[in-house]
N, C-alpha and C positions, 0 to 999 in steps of 0.2 A: 448318486452325483453326474452331471454332467464332463466335472474337471476329467483330466486324465493323467497328470504329473501333480505329485504331490509338493514340491516346495513353488506350487501358485496356493497355497495354503499360508495363514498364518494360523499356527497351530500352537498350544498353548500346556504344556505341563500336566499331568493329569495329577488331580488329590485325593484320595481315596479318605473319610474323613470316617474314625473310627465312633466318635457317637452321632445316629442320627435321626431325626424324629423320622415319625411313619406315621404315616396315615390311612393305613388300611393293608389290604395286602390282595391283591389284584391277581390275574390269571400270571406266571409264571413267575411272580417274584412281587416284592414290594415297594410302594412309590414313595418317592422321596419326593417333598412335597421342593418347587422353586421357588430359592428364596431372594423376595424381592431387596432390591439395595437404596440405601437415603435415598439414592437420583429417581429413581422408578417404582416405588412404594405407592404413591399419592396412584399413575396412572395403572399399576398391578391390581390396583382395588376397583377400576371398573370392571363392568359387564362386559363380557364377551363384544355384545352387539354396540356396548361405546364405546370400548377400545376399536372396534373396526369402523365405525363411523368419522371418528374423529384421526385415526389415522386417514382416511379417503379426504376429511376436511384440509388438514395439516397439507398435504399434498397438494388438494386444488389452489391451495394461498401460496403456495411456491411462484416467484417470479420467474425463477428458471427452473427447469427441474429437466427429468429426460419424460422424454411424451411419451415412449411406450412400457418404461419399469418402474416401480414403486420399491425401493428397501422400508424391509422392516424387519424388526429385531423381535425373536420370540423365547420366549422365556417359560422354558419345560418343565412340568417333573419328570425326575426319574424313577427306571425300577430295575431296581436287584433283585436276583438271583436268591431265594434262602434254604440255603442246605437241611439236608434231615434233621439237624439237631437244632432247628430253627434260627441260627446265625444267619449274617449275611454275605455270603460269598461277594470276592473283589473283583469279580467283572459284574459291570451294570449296564443297561441295556436306554441309550439317551431316545434312539431310536425303533420305540415300536411298531406295531401296524399303524395303530393310530395317528401317529407322527407325522408316517411316511405317507398315511391317505390324506391328511391336510397338507404336504410338500406334493403329492403327486394332482391334486384340485387345486390347489392355487398352479401349478406347473411352474413352479418356483426353485431355482437353484443357491446352491448355500453356499455362499462367498465365505463366509469366515466365524471361527469360535471366540466367544468373545470374553471368558472365563476358565477357569482352570476345569467349573465343573463338564463342562462340554454341555452343557444345556442352556444356553445364554448362547442362541447362535444370529447371523447379520443372514435377510434371504433377499434374492432378486423376484420377485413375481411381476407378470403383465400387467400393467392396471386396469384391462378391462376383464380380467379375468380375476381381481378383486371385485371389479363390482358386481360379477351375476354372485361374485361368492357371498355380498353382503346379501345381494335378494334372496339368496335360499340358503340363510344362515340357520333358519328354523328346523331343516333338513339334514345338515351336517352338526348338527351342536353338538351329537353321539358320539362326531370327531376329535370334535376340540376340549377333549376332557382336561387331558396333558397340558392344555397350552394357559399360560398363566399372564404372560405377558405377549399382548398383540399392538405392536407401532413401529413410529419413526423410531432415531438417535433423538435421544433428550438434548437440550442445552448444554444441561449440568455436566452431561456425559461426555459429550462432542470435546468442552474445553475443557483440559486436563485442569486436576487438583491444583497443580502450583501456578497456573494461569490464576484461572479462576479466583483464588485466596489474594491475586496477587494487589495490592492496591494501590501501587505505583503505575500500574499496567491503564490504570483510568483515567491518567495525566499525562501519560506518556507513551512513546510508542516502543514495539520492542519488537526483536528479530525472534519469528515461527514461524514453523511448520503447517501449513493446510495442506492435509490430507485429504487424498480424494478417495470415493471409495474402493475398498480393496477388491480384485483375483474375478476383474471382470474382462470382456472381451478387449483385446489390441487397440481395436481400430472404437469402439466405447472409448479408452482409454481418451485416445487423442481427441475425439470427439470432445468429451469433458475438459480434457485441458485446455483446450483453443477456447472454450465458451468461457472457464474462470480468468483466462489470462487476458480474453476481450473485456468482459466486467472491471477487473483489476484496471485494467487501462482507462475504461469511462471514470471512475472511483479514486485515479493520481495516485491511485499507492502503486511502490516500486517493488517492482520483482527482483530481489536481493541470486538470487539463484534455484537451478531447477536440480533438484536430488536425484529425481526418475521421474517415470512416467505417470506416478500417484501422487507425487511428496513435492509441493511448492513451498518454497522458503520467500517470505515476504519480512517488510515494517509496518507494522499497524498496531492501533492502540485497542482496545476490550469495547470502545465502542461500533469502532470498523469489523472486529473479529462478529459481535451480533450480528452484525448486520449481514455479512458472509452467509451465519449460519442460518438466517431466518430467509435471505432472500433463494439459495442456491439450494434444491435436494441433494446432488448429490454427493455434499461434503461431506465424509467420516469424518472430521476430527481435525483441534486446531490446536499443536503442543507447542510448549518450548523448547525453543534451541538448549539444547544439552551443554553444559560447562564442563568441561573436561579437568583433572588433577592430576598428579603424578603420583605414581608409585615408587617413593624413594630411593635409591641404591647405597648403602652403605661400603658395599663391598670391595669398591674399588675408589673409595674417598680417599687413602693411604699413598694411590701414587695418579691419579685423576683430575686437574682439575683445570678452571677455566681458564688459568694462566697458559694452557696447551704445553703443557710440562711432558718430557719423554719419558717412555717407559720401558724403552728398550736401548740401550746402547749395540745392540746389534741389527741392524735393518736388513729386510731380506729383499729381496730382488721381486717385484710382483708378476715379472714375467714366467717364471719360476711354479708358477699358482694360478697360470692360466687351465686347468679342470677346476678349480674350485666352484661350487654351487654358488649361485647368484642372491643375497637376499637383498629384501627389499625394505628400508628399517623406517617405520612410518613415528617419530617421535618428536623432541625438542631440536631437530639438528645433531650437528655432529662435528667435533674439533679436530683439525688435522693433526694429531699428535703418534711420533713414531713408535713401533713401528703400523699404527692405524693407517695413518693418511696413503702407506702404499694400498692398500686394499680396499680404499675408495673409490667404486667406477663414477659416481656420480653426486654430484650432491646439488639439492634440487628443493624445491619446497611452494606452498599454498600464495598462490601471486600478492597475499595483501599482507607478508612478514618482509620485514625492511631486507633480511639475508638470512641466510640459510646456515648461519654459527650454529652453537650450544649455547644460549649465553643463561639459563638455568642455573637459580642461584641454590646450593654456593659449590657444588663441584660441577655443573652441569648432569644430564638427565639422559636425553640419545646417545652422548660419547662412551658413559660405563655402559648400556645399554648393548652399544656393537663390540666392544671389548668382548665382554661376553657372550652376545651372537658368537664372533670369527675365534678368539683365542681363548677363551672359556678367562672362570677364574685367575687358574695359576700362568695364565699370557702365555700358554702353548704355541703350538706351529698354529698357522692360520687354519681356520677350517673352512674358513665362507669370505667370499668377497662382498661388500655393499653397497648399495646404493642408497642415500641418504634421502629422505623426503619430508621435508619440515611440516608438520600438524599443531605443533603447540607453542604455544610463548611464554614465560608467569604473567606476558601485560594482557596477551590475548589469547583468552580462555576458551572460546565461544564460535572460534573457530571448528574443532577436531572434525565435525562430521562431516562439515560440506571440503575438509582441507584430504579427510581419509578418505573418503570419495572418489576426490580429485586425483588422489595421488595412486591408490588402488588401481583405478579404471587406465591413467596414463600408463603406467607400469607394467600392465600385464602381459603384455604382449615382450615382455622382455624378461620375467621370471615368475614361477607359481609359488614363488615362497615369499611369505610378507609376514613382517613380526612387529607389534606395540606392544608398548608399558606402558601409554596411558590409560588413563581409566575416567569414567564418567561421574561427577563429583553426586550424582544423586541415581538412584534405579529409573530405568528411565529404558522398561521393552520395546518398546516403538522404535528408538534409534538403537538398538540390538537387534529387532528385527531386520532394518535397514541395509544393515550392514547383512547379516546374514543373506539375506537376497539378492546380494552383490555378489557376496565370495559364494555362493552356489552359480548362479549367473555367471562368471566367470572362471568356473573348474578349480580356481586356483590355494593354496592352501595356505590359510589365516593364523599365526598364532599369536594370542592376546592375553596377556597379566590378568592372574584372574584376582590378585589384590595384594598386599602385601601383611605379615605379620612380625611386628618388630620386633630386635634382637632381643631388645630388655624384659617387653613382656612374653617372648618364646622361653626366655629362661627362667621369669618367674613362675611361670606354669609347668616347665618340667621340674622345679626344685619342689611345687604343689603338688607333683603327684600327678598330674597330668601330661601321657606322654604326647607327642608331635602331630603321629597322628590322626588323634582321639580331639588335639585342638582345634583342628583345622573345622571341626563342624559347628565352632562358636565364631567362624570368621564365613561370610555368605560370599558368592563370588561375584566380583562385581561387575557390574555393566561397561563394556557392550561384550566381555568376556561370556 
């Protein structure tokens, strides 16, 4: 691998399966077959020669492409080591000598892992080298054994499941994220995004926002999305803009309301707490109740919100979270000062990712402590990855809610004999945490 920094890769948690279909013992272990997905089953059933030929044809048909490099997905058989008792060890090898030979022969660079087993990978290689590889394939077949999928990203893979199944998208526009190929050189990223922006301009497609140099937010319909995928070789995928939802807190309901009632009759002097750490709260805004009002350094938010107050029903959301962060549940002595940056409202739930990026970027030069208790309505590992990379690049501490267990459910389970720590296993962590 030519990459030097781990944070430039898209890593996905490995998953060891207990029951594995085996296809025979080879040197050093057992091969585990590549399991084709619904999207690539037909492609993977083709011969190696047909897959490579179709890959080259697909690339040549694209009117807009990188003139030097071609992007390819490899689906690989894995090899597990076998212990003396015949059982499979937990360690496995995707990159056997055979695979390294294929990658070296192609002069390829690994860009990303695309599944939990790490045996579906995205690579890029010089197009000229691929042509030579095709000409000499009859001599290379011995190296090609573990490669079961060799081809471009397929349209069904590039469109997210929710967009692909969205019937309304066929007749109306939707704000989506166009992803460019990940983990390529900075100058190449700039070249690709410049080409894409000019292409969108000619198509009269409005660019809504730019998340970073790999992800551009646009307003398009399904027909336009499919044309983009058909025309441009270096587009990785198109996903929906995530919808955010609240982790409602009932802890402070009794003394925090949207009417901004006071929660303390003994206000303190903010000058006495100049040494307190500064937290940037990325939530639904904040209401200036006492004594919280004296801890608020600044109220700000994404520019599309009409105001930066906490208007969430029934008792607000950002306001209680700010109280917890600074005053704790017992409303004790202040532990932090607050910058409030509004990223969510009940009526504008699809601004969260854009607002979160803007707030983090804007205030990362004033504090390294960020807090958000907003979660995504559905699992969205891509959006989570975008936030992770932003946090890493700015070297900040981002504390995010993992989700809530309602008090009623908690008590019912405890009374039923399920202790609290064990109960957590039934509630997966919410994205983007």
